N, C-alpha and C positions, 0 to 999 in steps of 0.2 A: 504493498498499500504505500502511497504518496502523504505527503502534506506538503507543501508549497506555499507562497504565497498567494495563491490564489484562493488555497483551500483557507486559509488564515483569514482573507478580506473576504470571504463569506461565512463565515463562519462554521467551516464544513469540517468534519472528521477524517482522516485519513482517507484516502480513496483512489482508486485510479485515476491520474489524468484524462480528461475527456474533453471531445470538443463541445459537448452541452456544459461542461464546466467552464469552461472561457465564454459562451453566449451566457452563462448567470451572469458571469461579470461583467459584464457588457452590459444587459439589460439594468445593472443595479448601479452603474456608472462609476464604478471602482476606477479611484484613485490612483495614481503613480505615488509609490514610494519610497523610501532608501531600498528597497529589497522588492523592486517590482517598476519593471521599466516599458512603455506600451511603444511600439514602433512600426511604422504603418508598409514601410519596405524592406524587402531582403537587403543586405548590402551587397554589391555584385560581386562574382567569385574574383576577377582579375583586382589583382592589388588589393586584395582583403587585408594584406597586415599591416596596411598603410594606412585603412581605414579607421573609421573610431572604435571598429570589433573589439582590439587590443584593450583600447582605452575605459570601454564600457564595462569589458568581460572584467579585467583589473580591478576595476573600483567594484564591481560589487563583489567579488573577493576581498578585497580589503575592508570592506564593509559588514562582513559577516557571511557573505554569500546572498542569493538572489535569483531574481530570472527577467529573462529578458522575450518578450513575446512577440514576435512580427506577424503583421497583417491584422493590427489593433488601429483603427483610426481614436484621436485624442483631441481633447477642447478644452484649453484650462486645466491639464495632466488629466482631465477625468476620460474614461473611454467613451467614444458614442457609436461606434461602428465597426464593421470587417471590413477588409479589405484583399483580396486574393489575393497573396505574395506568388503565384505560379508555383511551379515542383521546386521542391528541394533534391536536387538528385545526390548521389554519392558521391560523387567530385565535389559536389557545394560543402557538404558536413567534412570533410575531410578537410577542403583549406580553410574552415571555419576552426577544425581543431588546432589543427597544424599553426594557424596565429595565434590559439590561446599557449603554444608551447613559444611557437619562434620569436614570435614579437613582444612578450613579454617574460620577464626577468623577478623572482622565480618564474619556470612555467606553472600554469593552472591547469590542472589536468582533471580527470573526473566530471566532464562536463557531460549533461543527460541533454539530449536531443529530442524533440518529441513532434512529430507531424501530426497536425489536426487538421478536421475535415476532409471533405473532398470538394465542394463547389466552391466555399471561399474557403481556400486553402490559409494554414497560420503555421508558425514554428515559433515553438514555445522553449527556452535553452535555461537550465537551472544551470545554475554556478553556483559550485559549494563553500561553504565556508573554508577556511585554509588558516591554518597556523603558520603558514613561511611567509605572511607578509614582514615589510609592504611590499607589493608587486610593482615593480617599474614599468614606465613604458620609456624606452629610447627612440629619442626621433634626430637623426644626424650627432651633434657632437651633446645636445644636451639629453636630461632625462627628468621625468616625475612620477610623483606617485598621487594615483586619480582617487578619490572616494567619495561615494554617493553620500549626498546633504541632504537630505530626504527625498525630493524627487529630481533634483539635481547633481551634476555629477563636478565636482572641484577639486582643484589641484592643493594634496595636505603641505604643508607647512614645516620648516625643519624641526619645531618640536614634536609634532604629531607624527614625522617618522622617527625620531630620533625611540619616542615612548612603544611605537611597533614594534620596532628592532630590539626594544629589551623585552617587550610580550614575549616575542617568538623564542629570546632564549631563555624567557623563563619557563616558556610549554617545552623546550629542551630539557630543561632539568626536570621538569615536573613528571614529561615521561618515562625517563631512566629511571625516577624513583617510582614508577606506576610499576613498569615492569620488575623489578626487581621485589619487588613488595606481591606480584603476582607468583614470583618464581619460588620463593621462600614461601609462601604459602602451600603450593602444588609439590615441594619437594617435602615437607614436615611431616615425618610422623612414616616414612619408608625405612624399610629393613638396610638400610645403604649399607650396612657394615658385614651385613650377608650377602647380600648381591648386587650387581650396579642397575642402577633405575636411571632411564632415561626421562629428562625432564623439559618440557618447549611451555613457553607462554609466548602471546601475542597479545599488545593490546593499541586498539584502535587512537592514530594521533587524535581525531577527533570522534569523542565518542557517540554514540546515539543515544541518549535517553529520554527520547522524547515519545516510544512507547515500549512495551513490554511485552514479549513471546509468550502467546501462550503453551500451553503440554504440545497442542497439534502444532505450533509453527515450529517448537524443538524439536519434535520427533521429524519433522521434514528436514530440516535441519541437519539431522546426525544422517539420515538416510540419503541426502543427496553426498553428505561427505563422503559414505561407501561406493556409492556411483564414481565421485570424481577421482576418487585415488589412485584408480585403473587405468586412467586416462596418462598418469604420472611413471608407475608403478606397474611391473608384472605381478601376480596371484603369489609369489614365492616366498616363503620368509612368513613370521609372524606379524601379521598387522592388526595393531591394539584394533581399531573399529572391528574387528572379526570378535573379540573377547568381551563388549561391553556391550549394556541393553540399552540399544537405541529404539527401541520400540515402546520401550517405556520410562521414559529419561524422569529421573525425581529431583522436586524443587531442593533450591537452596538457597543462600543468601544471595537475590538479584543474581542468579544462576538458574540453568539444568545441568543436570548432571548425568552423565550416562554411566552407569556402575557397574564396575566388574562383574561378570558372569563366568569366569574360571576359580570356581570355589571352592572345589573338591581338592583333594590332597595332593590329585595325579593331573590336576590343570592347573595348582596355582604359581609355577612356575613363568605362568603367560599372563599374569597379571597385567590387568590396564584399569585406568579412570579416563575420561574424559569432561570438559566443563564446557559450557556456550552461559558466556555470562550477558545480562540484560544489557549492558553498555556495548558489546560487539569483543568484548576480550575473548578470548579461546583457551585453554590449559591441556596439554596431555601428557600422563603419566603413567608411564607402562616400566615394569621389571624387564629388562634385557642381558642383564648379567643372567648366570648358571642356567640357560636353554635346556632345554631337552638335546641329548648328546646321541644317546642307542635307545631301544626299549627300555635298558633298564639302568641307563644313569644320565647325569647331564651336565654340562660344563661346570667349573670351578667359579664362585661369587664374580669374580675378577674377570671371567673372560667373556667378551662381549662378540656377536657375528654382524661384520660391517652390513651384512642384506638385512641384520635385524635394525641398525639406525635409520638404514633405507625407507625400509619398513615406516618405520616413526616417525620420520620426516612426511613422507607422501602421505600418510594422514595427517599428519597435524597441520600441513597447508591445504588439504583438501577441505579441512573442516575450516580452516581460514577464510576460503573462497567461498563454501559455503554458508557461513553466517555474512560475509558480506554482502553475498548477494542479495539475500535476505533483508539486512537491515542495511543498505544502502549506503555503503561504510567502502574507504577505496584504502588508505596509509595506513599500515601494521608496522609498529615496533615488535620486534622479535629477540626473544633469546631463548635458545638450545643448548642444552647441557647435559651430560652424565655423572650423576652422585656417585659416590664409591667412596664409603670409609674404612676400607679392611685394611690391613697391615700389605698385603700382596700387592703392587703396582696392577693398573688397569691393563689391559691386553686387546686389541680389538683383532679379530680373527678376520680373514681372507677365504676364499676358495682359490684353487688352483684351477689348470686347466681342465681338468676333469670335474671340477665340481667337487674336491671334495678340501674339507678346512683345512686351512695353512696358515703356521703362523710364521713361516719364516723373514717375512717384511715387516713384523708390527713391530712397533716401535714403543717400549712397555713406559708408562704414562701415571706419575703418583699424582698430576692432578686433570684432569679433563678442564680444557679452556674455554669459558662460555663461547659460543658463538654469536654476537649478535649484529642483526641487519634490519634493514628498511623493504617492508614488502610493497607494494602495492595490488592488492586485488581488484580493482577495476581495469587492471591490463588485460589486453588479449590472451587469450588462450596462450600462444606462442612464447609471449614475454615473459607472463605469470609461471610457466614451464620452465623456462629459461632459470628464472629467480631458488625454486625447487631444487633444480640439478646442480647448481651453485653452492645452494645452501648445505646439499648433500658431501659434495664434495669435501667441503671447507671441515664439516665433520670429521670422515674419517680420513681426510688428510692427515690431521694430526697425530693418528693413530698409526701411521706410517704407511695407509693403504692407496694405491694410487687411483685405482678404478671401481667404477660403481658395475652393480651387477643385478640391482633390481632397480631404479629409477634408469628410465632408459633418456637419453638423449632425445628434447624436442624435433621436431620433423618440420621438414618443408609444407608438407602438408597445412600443418597448423599455423604455419608462416602465411602461408597464404590465404 
């Protein structure tokens, strides 16, 4: 469900953005505000980066996000009627998105673009709130930071720019604190002196606190993640999402929990827990040491199969993607680690050319260095898959392992 400035202006609950909603706003003579801008015509595709489009997008992003609607006539800032924009082609959309990236610094990602109507066509562009402000516009040797002031676009003064930079740096610090707090919570209480645990957490740069997902939405998120993970990896290895109850998620403190289902003495070696928080955060904790080695025995607690790490990362990133799709989120801060407090050094095991477990290239680790990165869950499939692959490489490389065996490289078909 969407909740846009149109919904807010009309007093509507979250719902799909439709042509009927736009007509209702026009009939109500909704006025332009700091987060809603009426425009009668689409900008021409030629020279779009040099037009007012980058300034309009940056101004909205600097003011906390907003919405530009093309195909609406206005008088004294109030909507008065429709004006057909003509066809908004895929080429036009690509040029529009490109202008938001190439003509603004830092770029504005994550635009949502909607084509509305058939007889009288309109285009709605939703600009997300940004924590990377101020977004600057460069023209020749000059630059400026536009911002919305009620229904007008003005240029920030030096003190406003200084304040926005300070807010950006403070946000980065708070985000780092939030991700570390999530990680510590997910790692607490695990028997890390007996077996190594994979811990991964992700926190959205801009959390979604407008609504709370219900149980059905939570179930759909976990089920979607189960499907997505196999677009990044094979079914080999132990996937944590196969060992949690995604059908009956339990309520937690501002979150939904997919609890461990590997509860018997024979299954406990593959214990796993996943959480989808109401604000869009994601956590995954899975036992990764002391996995089953043979029918009658397990690896030692400090011995970790590299493909087990890959399975965890594939499931974890799939869960991020699934939550982001449902909660309309984009950038995430991520921390991935392996917790082991036993006396023996941690050892990551790979497989040889015949598929047998091999420890000849493993570098013993006294401590697994946490892997931190940023993921944009709004990227296309190819770009997101690339980040999944790199995250897995970073995780196994520090154990002396070069190649991935479960997560496969993104393909040209995804890029196309």
